[in-house]
C-alpha positions as CSV (number, residue, x, y, z in Angstrom):
1,X,63.1,54.6,105.7
2,X,66.4,56.4,105.0
3,X,66.7,60.0,105.8
4,X,66.3,62.3,102.9
5,X,69.4,64.0,101.6
6,X,69.4,67.7,102.2
7,X,69.5,70.0,99.2
8,X,72.8,71.6,98.3
9,X,71.8,75.0,99.7
10,X,70.5,73.4,102.9
11,X,73.8,71.5,103.8
12,X,75.7,73.2,106.6
13,X,79.0,72.5,104.9
14,X,77.8,73.8,101.5
15,X,76.3,76.9,103.2
16,X,79.6,77.6,105.0
17,X,81.6,77.1,101.9
18,X,79.3,79.6,100.1
19,X,79.8,82.1,102.9
20,X,83.6,81.8,102.7
21,X,83.6,82.2,98.9
22,X,81.3,85.2,99.3
23,X,83.7,86.7,101.8
24,X,86.7,86.2,99.4
25,X,84.7,87.7,96.5
26,X,83.6,90.6,98.7
27,X,87.2,91.3,99.7
28,X,88.3,91.2,96.1
29,X,85.5,93.6,95.1
30,X,86.4,96.0,97.9
31,X,90.0,95.9,96.9
32,X,89.4,96.7,93.2
33,X,86.7,99.3,93.9
34,X,88.8,101.0,96.6
35,X,89.1,104.4,94.7
36,X,85.3,104.6,94.7
37,X,84.4,103.0,98.0
38,X,87.0,104.6,100.3
39,X,85.7,108.2,99.9
40,X,82.1,106.9,100.4
41,X,83.1,105.0,103.6
42,X,84.9,108.1,105.0
43,X,81.8,110.2,104.1
44,X,79.5,107.7,105.8
45,X,81.5,107.7,109.0
46,X,81.7,111.5,109.0
47,X,78.0,111.6,108.5
48,X,77.5,109.3,111.6
49,X,79.9,111.5,113.6
50,X,78.1,114.7,112.6
51,X,74.7,113.2,113.2
52,X,75.8,112.1,116.7
53,X,77.3,115.5,117.3
54,X,74.0,117.1,116.3
55,X,72.1,115.0,118.8
56,X,74.6,115.9,121.5
57,X,74.2,119.6,120.8
58,X,70.4,119.3,120.8
59,X,70.6,117.4,124.2
60,X,73.2,119.7,125.8
61,X,72.0,123.0,124.5
62,X,68.3,123.6,125.3
63,X,68.0,126.6,123.0
64,X,69.2,124.6,119.9
65,X,66.2,123.1,118.1
66,X,66.2,119.8,116.2
67,X,66.1,121.7,112.9
68,X,69.1,123.9,113.8
69,X,71.2,121.1,115.4
70,X,72.4,119.5,112.2
71,X,73.5,122.7,110.4
72,X,75.2,123.8,113.6
73,X,77.1,120.5,113.9
74,X,78.1,120.7,110.2
75,X,79.4,124.2,110.6
76,X,81.4,123.4,113.7
77,X,82.8,120.3,112.0
78,X,83.9,122.2,108.9
79,X,85.5,124.9,111.1
80,X,87.4,122.2,113.0
81,X,88.6,120.4,109.9
82,X,89.5,123.7,108.2
83,X,91.5,124.7,111.3
84,X,93.3,121.3,111.3
85,X,94.2,121.8,107.6
86,X,95.6,125.3,108.3
87,X,97.6,124.0,111.3
88,X,99.1,121.2,109.2
89,X,100.0,123.6,106.3
90,X,101.6,126.1,108.7
91,X,103.6,123.6,110.7
92,X,104.2,120.7,108.3
93,X,107.0,122.4,106.3
94,X,108.9,123.5,109.4
95,X,108.5,120.0,110.9
96,X,110.0,118.4,107.7
97,X,112.8,121.0,107.6
98,X,113.7,120.2,111.2
99,X,113.9,116.5,110.3
100,X,116.3,117.3,107.5
101,X,118.5,119.3,109.9
102,X,118.9,116.1,111.9
103,X,121.1,114.7,109.1
104,X,124.5,114.9,110.9
105,X,123.0,113.5,114.1
106,X,121.4,110.7,112.1
107,X,124.8,109.8,110.6
108,X,126.2,109.6,114.1
109,X,123.4,107.4,115.4
110,X,123.8,105.1,112.3
111,X,127.6,104.9,113.0
112,X,127.0,103.9,116.6
113,X,124.5,101.2,115.6
114,X,126.8,100.0,112.9
115,X,129.7,99.7,115.3
116,X,127.5,97.7,117.7
117,X,126.5,95.5,114.8
118,X,130.1,95.0,113.6
119,X,129.7,96.9,110.3
120,X,133.0,98.6,109.3
121,X,131.8,101.2,106.7
122,X,128.4,102.4,107.8
123,X,126.3,104.3,105.3
124,X,125.4,108.0,105.7
125,X,122.0,109.6,105.3
126,X,123.2,111.4,102.2
127,X,124.4,108.1,100.6
128,X,121.2,106.4,101.5
129,X,119.2,109.2,99.8
130,X,121.5,109.2,96.8
131,X,120.9,105.5,96.4
132,X,117.2,106.1,96.0
133,X,115.5,106.8,92.7
134,X,114.5,110.4,93.4
135,X,112.3,110.8,90.3
136,X,110.4,107.7,91.2
137,X,109.7,108.7,94.8
138,X,108.9,112.3,93.9
139,X,106.4,111.0,91.4
140,X,104.8,108.8,94.0
141,X,104.7,111.7,96.4
142,X,103.1,114.0,93.8
143,X,100.6,111.3,93.0
144,X,99.8,110.8,96.7
145,X,99.1,114.5,97.2
146,X,96.9,114.5,94.1
147,X,95.0,111.4,95.3
148,X,94.5,113.0,98.7
149,X,93.1,116.2,97.2
150,X,90.7,114.3,94.9
151,X,89.7,112.0,97.8
152,X,88.9,114.9,100.1
153,X,86.8,116.5,97.3
154,X,84.8,113.2,96.8
155,X,84.4,112.8,100.6
156,X,82.8,116.3,100.9
157,X,80.5,115.6,97.9
158,X,79.4,112.3,99.2
159,X,78.9,113.8,102.7
160,X,76.7,116.6,101.4
161,X,74.5,114.1,99.5
162,X,74.3,111.7,102.4
163,X,73.2,114.5,104.8
164,X,70.6,115.9,102.3
165,X,69.1,112.4,101.5
166,X,68.6,111.4,105.1
167,X,64.8,111.6,105.1
168,X,64.6,109.5,101.9
169,X,66.0,106.5,103.8
170,X,62.8,106.3,105.9
171,X,60.7,105.6,102.9
172,X,63.3,103.2,101.6
173,X,63.3,101.3,104.9
174,X,59.5,100.9,104.7
175,X,59.7,99.7,101.1
176,X,62.5,97.2,101.9
177,X,60.8,95.8,105.1
178,X,57.0,96.0,104.7
179,X,56.4,93.8,107.8
180,X,56.8,95.6,111.1
181,X,58.8,92.8,112.7
182,X,61.3,92.7,109.9
183,X,61.5,96.5,110.0
184,X,62.1,96.5,113.8
185,X,64.9,93.9,113.4
186,X,66.5,96.1,110.8
187,X,66.2,99.2,112.8
188,X,67.6,97.4,115.9
189,X,70.7,96.3,113.8
190,X,71.1,99.8,112.5
191,X,71.0,101.2,116.1
192,X,73.6,98.7,117.2
193,X,75.9,99.7,114.4
194,X,75.4,103.4,114.9
195,X,75.8,103.1,118.6
196,X,79.0,101.0,118.3
197,X,80.5,103.4,115.7
198,X,79.6,106.5,117.7
199,X,80.9,105.0,120.9
200,X,84.1,104.0,119.2
201,X,84.6,107.5,117.7
202,X,83.8,109.2,121.1
203,X,86.1,107.0,123.1
204,X,89.0,107.2,120.6
205,X,88.6,111.0,120.4
206,X,88.5,111.5,124.2
207,X,91.4,109.1,124.9
208,X,93.3,110.4,121.9
209,X,93.1,114.0,123.3
210,X,94.2,112.7,126.7
211,X,97.2,110.9,125.2
212,X,98.1,113.9,123.0
213,X,97.9,116.4,125.8
214,X,99.9,114.3,128.3
215,X,102.4,113.5,125.6
216,X,102.8,117.2,124.7
217,X,103.5,118.0,128.4
218,X,106.2,115.3,128.5
219,X,107.7,116.3,125.2
220,X,107.6,120.0,126.0
221,X,109.2,119.3,129.4
222,X,112.2,117.6,127.9
223,X,112.5,120.3,125.2
224,X,111.7,118.2,122.1
225,X,111.4,120.3,119.0
226,X,107.9,120.7,117.4
227,X,106.2,119.2,120.4
228,X,102.8,120.5,119.4
229,X,103.0,119.0,115.9
230,X,104.1,115.7,117.5
231,X,101.1,115.8,119.8
232,X,98.9,116.3,116.7
233,X,100.4,113.3,115.0
234,X,100.0,111.2,118.1
235,X,96.3,112.2,118.3
236,X,95.7,111.0,114.7
237,X,97.7,107.8,115.3
238,X,95.5,106.8,118.3
239,X,92.7,106.1,115.8
240,X,94.8,103.2,114.4
241,X,94.6,100.2,116.7
242,X,97.9,98.9,118.1
243,X,100.1,100.6,115.5
244,X,99.0,104.0,116.7
245,X,100.0,103.2,120.3
246,X,103.4,102.0,119.2
247,X,104.0,105.1,117.1
248,X,103.0,107.4,120.0
249,X,105.4,105.7,122.5
250,X,108.4,105.1,120.2
251,X,108.7,107.8,117.5
252,X,109.2,110.9,119.7
253,X,111.9,109.2,121.9
254,X,113.8,108.2,118.7
255,X,113.9,111.8,117.5
256,X,114.9,112.9,121.0
257,X,117.8,110.5,120.7
258,X,118.8,112.4,117.5
259,X,118.1,115.9,118.8
260,X,119.9,115.7,122.2
261,X,123.4,114.6,123.1
262,X,123.4,111.4,125.1
263,X,120.5,109.2,126.0
264,X,119.1,110.9,129.1
265,X,116.3,112.9,127.4
266,X,115.3,110.1,125.2
267,X,115.1,107.6,128.1
268,X,113.1,110.0,130.2
269,X,110.7,110.8,127.4
270,X,110.3,107.1,126.5
271,X,109.4,106.2,130.1
272,X,107.0,109.1,130.3
273,X,105.2,108.2,127.1
274,X,105.1,104.5,128.0
275,X,103.5,105.5,131.4
276,X,100.9,107.6,129.5
277,X,100.1,104.7,127.2
278,X,99.8,102.1,130.0
279,X,97.5,104.3,132.2
280,X,95.3,105.4,129.3
281,X,95.2,102.0,127.6
282,X,94.7,99.8,130.6
283,X,92.8,102.0,133.1
284,X,90.9,104.8,131.3
285,X,90.2,103.2,127.9
286,X,88.6,99.9,129.2
287,X,86.3,101.9,131.6
288,X,85.1,104.2,128.8
289,X,84.8,101.5,126.2
290,X,82.9,98.9,128.3
291,X,81.2,96.2,126.2
292,X,80.0,98.5,123.4
293,X,82.1,97.0,120.7
294,X,82.5,93.3,121.9
295,X,85.3,92.5,119.4
296,X,87.9,89.9,120.2
297,X,91.4,91.5,120.5
298,X,92.9,89.0,118.1
299,X,90.2,90.0,115.6
300,X,91.1,93.6,116.1
301,X,94.6,92.8,114.9
302,X,93.4,90.7,112.0
303,X,90.9,93.4,110.9
304,X,93.6,96.0,111.0
305,X,95.7,93.8,108.7
306,X,92.8,93.0,106.4
307,X,91.4,96.5,106.0
308,X,94.9,98.0,105.7
309,X,95.7,95.5,102.9
310,X,92.5,96.4,101.1
311,X,92.1,100.2,101.6
312,X,95.5,101.2,102.9
313,X,95.7,104.0,105.5
314,X,92.0,104.7,105.2
315,X,91.3,101.0,106.0
316,X,93.6,101.2,109.0
317,X,91.7,104.2,110.4
318,X,88.3,102.6,109.8
319,X,89.2,98.9,110.6
320,X,87.5,98.7,114.0
321,X,84.2,100.4,113.1
322,X,84.0,98.5,109.8
323,X,84.5,95.3,111.7
324,X,81.7,96.3,114.1
325,X,79.4,96.9,111.2
326,X,80.3,93.6,109.5
327,X,79.8,91.6,112.8
328,X,76.4,93.1,113.4
329,X,75.2,92.5,109.8
330,X,76.5,88.9,109.7
331,X,74.8,88.1,113.0
332,X,71.4,88.7,111.3
333,X,71.7,85.6,109.0
334,X,71.9,82.0,110.0
335,X,74.5,81.1,107.4
336,X,77.0,83.8,108.4
337,X,76.3,84.0,112.2
338,X,79.3,81.7,113.0
339,X,81.6,84.3,111.5
340,X,80.0,87.0,113.7
341,X,80.5,84.7,116.8
342,X,84.2,84.3,116.0
343,X,84.6,88.1,115.6
344,X,82.9,88.8,119.0
345,X,84.7,88.9,122.3
346,X,82.2,86.8,124.3
347,X,80.6,84.6,121.6
348,X,77.4,86.7,121.7
349,X,77.7,89.2,118.8
350,X,74.2,90.4,119.3
351,X,74.7,90.7,123.1
352,X,71.3,89.0,123.7
353,X,72.3,86.8,126.6
354,X,69.5,85.7,128.9
355,X,68.6,88.4,131.5
356,X,66.2,88.5,134.3
357,X,62.8,90.0,133.4
358,X,63.4,93.1,135.6
359,X,67.2,93.4,134.8
360,X,68.0,96.8,133.2
361,X,69.8,96.8,129.8
362,X,73.5,97.3,129.9
363,X,75.4,100.0,128.1
364,X,75.9,97.9,125.1
365,X,72.3,97.4,124.4
366,X,70.9,99.7,121.7
367,X,68.7,102.5,123.0
368,X,65.0,102.5,122.1
369,X,64.3,104.1,118.7
370,X,63.2,107.7,118.9
371,X,62.2,110.3,116.4
372,X,62.3,109.3,112.7
373,X,63.5,105.8,113.5
374,X,60.5,105.2,115.8
375,X,58.2,106.4,113.1
376,X,59.8,104.0,110.6
377,X,59.2,101.1,113.0
378,X,55.6,102.0,113.6
379,X,54.6,103.0,110.1
380,X,52.9,100.5,107.8
381,X,53.2,100.5,104.1
382,X,50.4,101.9,102.0
383,X,48.0,99.5,100.4
384,X,48.5,99.0,96.7
């Protein structure tokens, strides 16, 4: 008897084709809805950061109760963000003015590079600026400032509503997953996403501070102007995979080449910053990161390109945690698990490799649910 032909939805080829089309449609939707979704994504990751910070405060400070931990974390976070905004406002104008003062030195560097390249009449900085459409770029800059202000406002509004509506998600989880097994799988996936994002933010923040402090020491030692502001820019750049490290190691030496006569200061600074990047990136970062993310390095580059193309600078900052979230979610479904396997570093996106019965869980395994999550997993829906 001939084997029955599988239905269209049951065919592996058709199922994979549907998944690929869904990914393309999802990417297009994310691109066109970027003005709405980027503030929401930023607010969600800020909420995860604040929630993790609140649990750290509750654990480290015995006198801080569970009720007071979240307001305290929100207050400290707002103070830090406000202080950062004041620092940028106070130092940004001076930093840009210093760059403008480098005009004659930039002309000399351009002339040297043009001579090496065989160009007879090298352009000057002034001629390059005059060749630009000033009104066009001023309009773009004004629009960018306006978009940043509106985005920051929406992020704060979204963040406030997310923090206020936290308890409502418990009842929603019970309604979405009435069976305890399904609810437990959903909570486990959520814990893995939350743990990966929190781990990523913690490691990037600590290593970013280390890179920024060591870079500041090197820049201050050679006498680079605005060393503190450069350190701040390096700290922010570390959150962008690959590109942030290139900026941290290359941009300050380039401006040292303009600021100082000769190449000595720039070469010394370049060697020092490269040493900082190699030590932090190859020794400290892997030890802190461990297996918590489990993303293939090639996929990190591709995710950076993908999310940057869709959401711009916001996508570049959030590319790695967004990929972690996508990988964990896709691993929950048979039709999309192969994409999750490709994204993972070891082919095991859920990190459920066989272990001995008495083997303790590794750092990448999600911790057992506690508090509200444990109640959600145990609670049963009310009978109709």
